[in-house]
C-alpha positions, 0 to 999 in steps of 0.5 A: 491490544485490547488488554493493553488499551484496558491496562492503560486506562486502569493504570492512568486512573490508578495514578491520578487518583493517588495524585488527588488523594494525596491532598490530605487536607479537610478539603478533600472530598470524594463525590459519587454520582449515579445519572440517567440521561440521553444521547443526541447529535453526532452520529446517532439518529435518535435520542437514546437513554444512558445510564451510568455513574461517576466516582470523583475525588477532588481537592477542595472542589477545584481540582480533581479526578473522575471516573465515569462508566456509562451504558447507552442501549440501541445507539447503532439502531438501523432499518434492518433491524440491528441493535447496538449498545455503547459502553464508555469508561473514561478517566477524567480530570475535573476543574471546578469552581466552588461558589457556595453550594453551587459548583460550575465544572469542566472536565475531560479525558480519555478511556475505552468505548466498547461497542456491541452489535446484534444484526440479523435477528442476533445471528451476526453479532460484534463487539469493538473496542477503541480509544476514545476522549470526552470533553464536557462540563456541568453544574453541581448544586448541594442541598445538604452537606452531603447530598446534591444534584448534577447536570452534565453535557459531554461530548464523546468521540473515538480516536480510532475506527477499530480494535487495531488501534495505535495508542499513539495515533490521535487521528479522530475516528469515525464515531462521535456523539452527545450525552446529557445526564442529570443525577444525584450527588453524594459527597463523602 
Protein backbone atom coordinates (compact mmCIF):
# COMPACT_ATOMS: atom_id res chain seq x y z
CA UNK A 1 0.00 0.00 0.00
CA UNK A 2 2.92 2.39 0.72
CA UNK A 3 4.20 2.06 -2.83
CA UNK A 4 0.79 2.70 -4.41
CA UNK A 5 0.32 5.88 -2.32
CA UNK A 6 3.77 7.17 -3.28
CA UNK A 7 3.11 6.23 -6.91
CA UNK A 8 -0.19 8.16 -6.85
CA UNK A 9 1.54 11.30 -5.53
CA UNK A 10 4.27 11.02 -8.19
CA UNK A 11 1.72 10.58 -11.00
CA UNK A 12 -0.33 13.56 -9.79
CA UNK A 13 2.79 15.70 -9.51
CA UNK A 14 4.04 14.72 -12.97
CA UNK A 15 0.67 15.37 -14.64
CA UNK A 16 0.31 18.74 -12.95
CA UNK A 17 3.84 19.81 -13.91
CA UNK A 18 3.12 18.88 -17.55
CA UNK A 19 -0.12 20.87 -17.47
CA UNK A 20 1.44 24.02 -16.04
CA UNK A 21 4.61 23.67 -18.13
CA UNK A 22 2.39 23.44 -21.21
CA UNK A 23 1.90 27.19 -21.05
CA UNK A 24 4.87 28.03 -23.31
CA UNK A 25 4.47 31.78 -22.98
CA UNK A 26 6.97 34.34 -21.78
CA UNK A 27 4.88 34.51 -18.59
CA UNK A 28 5.74 30.94 -17.48
CA UNK A 29 8.06 30.80 -14.49
CA UNK A 30 9.63 28.39 -12.02
CA UNK A 31 9.93 29.33 -8.34
CA UNK A 32 12.35 27.62 -5.94
CA UNK A 33 11.81 28.48 -2.26
CA UNK A 34 13.98 27.06 0.53
CA UNK A 35 12.32 27.91 3.86
CA UNK A 36 12.38 27.56 7.64
CA UNK A 37 9.65 28.01 10.19
CA UNK A 38 7.71 26.66 13.16
CA UNK A 39 4.83 24.30 13.75
CA UNK A 40 2.09 25.29 16.17
CA UNK A 41 -1.43 24.40 17.23
CA UNK A 42 -3.21 21.25 16.26
CA UNK A 43 -1.74 18.10 17.77
CA UNK A 44 1.63 19.58 18.71
CA UNK A 45 2.19 20.63 22.31
CA UNK A 46 5.27 22.76 21.67
CA UNK A 47 6.47 24.78 18.74
CA UNK A 48 8.97 22.83 16.68
CA UNK A 49 11.41 23.89 13.97
CA UNK A 50 10.56 22.91 10.42
CA UNK A 51 12.72 23.12 7.31
CA UNK A 52 11.88 22.50 3.70
CA UNK A 53 11.70 23.62 0.12
CA UNK A 54 9.05 24.29 -2.47
CA UNK A 55 9.33 24.02 -6.25
CA UNK A 56 6.52 25.68 -8.19
CA UNK A 57 5.72 26.22 -11.85
CA UNK A 58 3.24 28.99 -12.64
CA UNK A 59 1.66 30.50 -15.72
CA UNK A 60 1.89 34.26 -15.38
CA UNK A 61 2.00 33.99 -11.59
CA UNK A 62 -1.71 33.17 -11.53
CA UNK A 63 -2.23 29.40 -11.80
CA UNK A 64 0.45 26.94 -10.90
CA UNK A 65 1.54 23.66 -9.41
CA UNK A 66 3.80 23.24 -6.42
CA UNK A 67 5.68 20.34 -4.86
CA UNK A 68 6.45 21.00 -1.19
CA UNK A 69 8.85 18.94 0.94
CA UNK A 70 9.24 19.62 4.69
CA UNK A 71 10.78 18.00 7.75
CA UNK A 72 9.79 18.79 11.32
CA UNK A 73 11.66 17.30 14.26
CA UNK A 74 10.35 16.31 17.70
CA UNK A 75 6.68 16.70 16.76
CA UNK A 76 5.71 13.61 18.74
CA UNK A 77 7.74 14.35 21.90
CA UNK A 78 6.24 12.86 25.06
CA UNK A 79 6.93 12.88 28.81
CA UNK A 80 8.35 9.34 28.54
CA UNK A 81 11.19 10.59 26.32
CA UNK A 82 9.76 9.44 23.01
CA UNK A 83 10.73 11.68 20.09
CA UNK A 84 9.53 11.69 16.54
CA UNK A 85 9.73 13.57 13.27
CA UNK A 86 7.25 14.39 10.55
CA UNK A 87 8.16 14.52 6.86
CA UNK A 88 5.62 15.78 4.35
CA UNK A 89 5.64 15.69 0.55
CA UNK A 90 2.67 17.56 -0.89
CA UNK A 91 1.51 18.18 -4.47
CA UNK A 92 -0.46 21.44 -4.54
CA UNK A 93 -2.38 23.65 -6.91
CA UNK A 94 -1.58 27.31 -6.42
CA UNK A 95 -3.65 30.37 -7.29
CA UNK A 96 -1.93 33.76 -7.15
CA UNK A 97 -2.73 37.39 -7.78
CA UNK A 98 0.39 39.16 -9.12
CA UNK A 99 0.16 42.80 -8.12
CA UNK A 100 3.44 44.32 -9.31
CA UNK A 101 6.27 42.94 -7.21
CA UNK A 102 3.84 41.54 -4.59
CA UNK A 103 1.90 38.30 -5.01
CA UNK A 104 -0.66 36.98 -2.50
CA UNK A 105 -1.58 33.34 -3.12
CA UNK A 106 -3.58 30.37 -1.84
CA UNK A 107 -2.45 26.79 -2.14
CA UNK A 108 -3.84 23.36 -1.38
CA UNK A 109 -3.26 19.76 -2.24
CA UNK A 110 -2.63 16.19 -1.24
CA UNK A 111 0.42 14.09 -0.45
CA UNK A 112 2.35 11.88 1.91
CA UNK A 113 2.74 12.42 5.66
CA UNK A 114 5.49 10.19 7.08
CA UNK A 115 5.89 10.04 10.83
CA UNK A 116 8.74 8.28 12.60
CA UNK A 117 8.92 7.82 16.36
CA UNK A 118 11.85 6.59 18.45
CA UNK A 119 10.68 5.37 21.84
CA UNK A 120 12.31 3.82 24.90
CA UNK A 121 15.74 5.21 24.11
CA UNK A 122 15.67 4.06 20.49
CA UNK A 123 14.73 0.45 21.31
CA UNK A 124 11.14 0.76 20.10
CA UNK A 125 10.77 2.60 16.81
CA UNK A 126 8.10 2.80 14.15
CA UNK A 127 7.38 4.61 10.91
CA UNK A 128 3.95 5.37 9.53
CA UNK A 129 2.95 6.64 6.08
CA UNK A 130 -0.46 8.23 5.63
CA UNK A 131 -2.20 10.25 2.98
CA UNK A 132 -2.64 13.88 3.99
CA UNK A 133 -3.98 17.20 2.77
CA UNK A 134 -2.82 20.76 3.23
CA UNK A 135 -4.33 24.17 2.61
CA UNK A 136 -2.87 27.58 3.16
CA UNK A 137 -1.65 30.77 1.66
CA UNK A 138 0.86 33.50 1.86
CA UNK A 139 2.56 36.43 0.29
CA UNK A 140 5.56 36.68 -2.04
CA UNK A 141 7.42 39.89 -2.72
CA UNK A 142 10.26 40.31 -5.21
CA UNK A 143 13.29 42.56 -4.59
CA UNK A 144 14.66 42.00 -8.08
CA UNK A 145 13.43 40.19 -11.17
CA UNK A 146 14.80 36.87 -9.87
CA UNK A 147 14.98 37.09 -6.04
CA UNK A 148 12.30 37.66 -3.43
CA UNK A 149 10.89 36.52 -0.10
CA UNK A 150 7.88 34.44 0.88
CA UNK A 151 5.81 34.10 4.07
CA UNK A 152 3.45 31.13 4.22
CA UNK A 153 1.00 29.50 6.65
CA UNK A 154 -0.46 26.01 6.13
CA UNK A 155 -2.82 23.61 7.85
CA UNK A 156 -1.91 19.93 7.38
CA UNK A 157 -4.16 16.99 8.26
CA UNK A 158 -3.87 13.24 7.83
CA UNK A 159 -6.71 11.49 6.01
CA UNK A 160 -6.28 8.21 7.85
CA UNK A 161 -4.97 6.75 11.07
CA UNK A 162 -2.33 4.44 9.62
CA UNK A 163 -0.72 2.63 6.73
CA UNK A 164 -3.79 0.53 6.02
CA UNK A 165 -5.30 3.45 4.10
CA UNK A 166 -8.01 3.08 1.50
CA UNK A 167 -7.24 5.85 -1.03
CA UNK A 168 -10.97 6.39 -1.62
CA UNK A 169 -11.73 6.90 2.10
CA UNK A 170 -11.46 10.62 2.85
CA UNK A 171 -12.50 10.54 6.52
CA UNK A 172 -10.22 12.93 8.40
CA UNK A 173 -7.50 11.22 10.37
CA UNK A 174 -6.34 11.78 13.89
CA UNK A 175 -3.39 14.12 13.27
CA UNK A 176 -3.31 17.78 12.28
CA UNK A 177 -0.80 20.60 12.60
CA UNK A 178 -0.27 24.24 11.60
CA UNK A 179 3.00 25.41 10.01
CA UNK A 180 4.28 28.94 9.46
CA UNK A 181 7.38 29.49 7.32
CA UNK A 182 9.48 32.19 5.68
CA UNK A 183 12.03 31.80 2.91
CA UNK A 184 13.80 33.19 -0.11
CA UNK A 185 12.22 32.84 -3.55
CA UNK A 186 14.36 32.29 -6.63
CA UNK A 187 12.48 32.92 -9.89
CA UNK A 188 13.67 31.34 -13.16
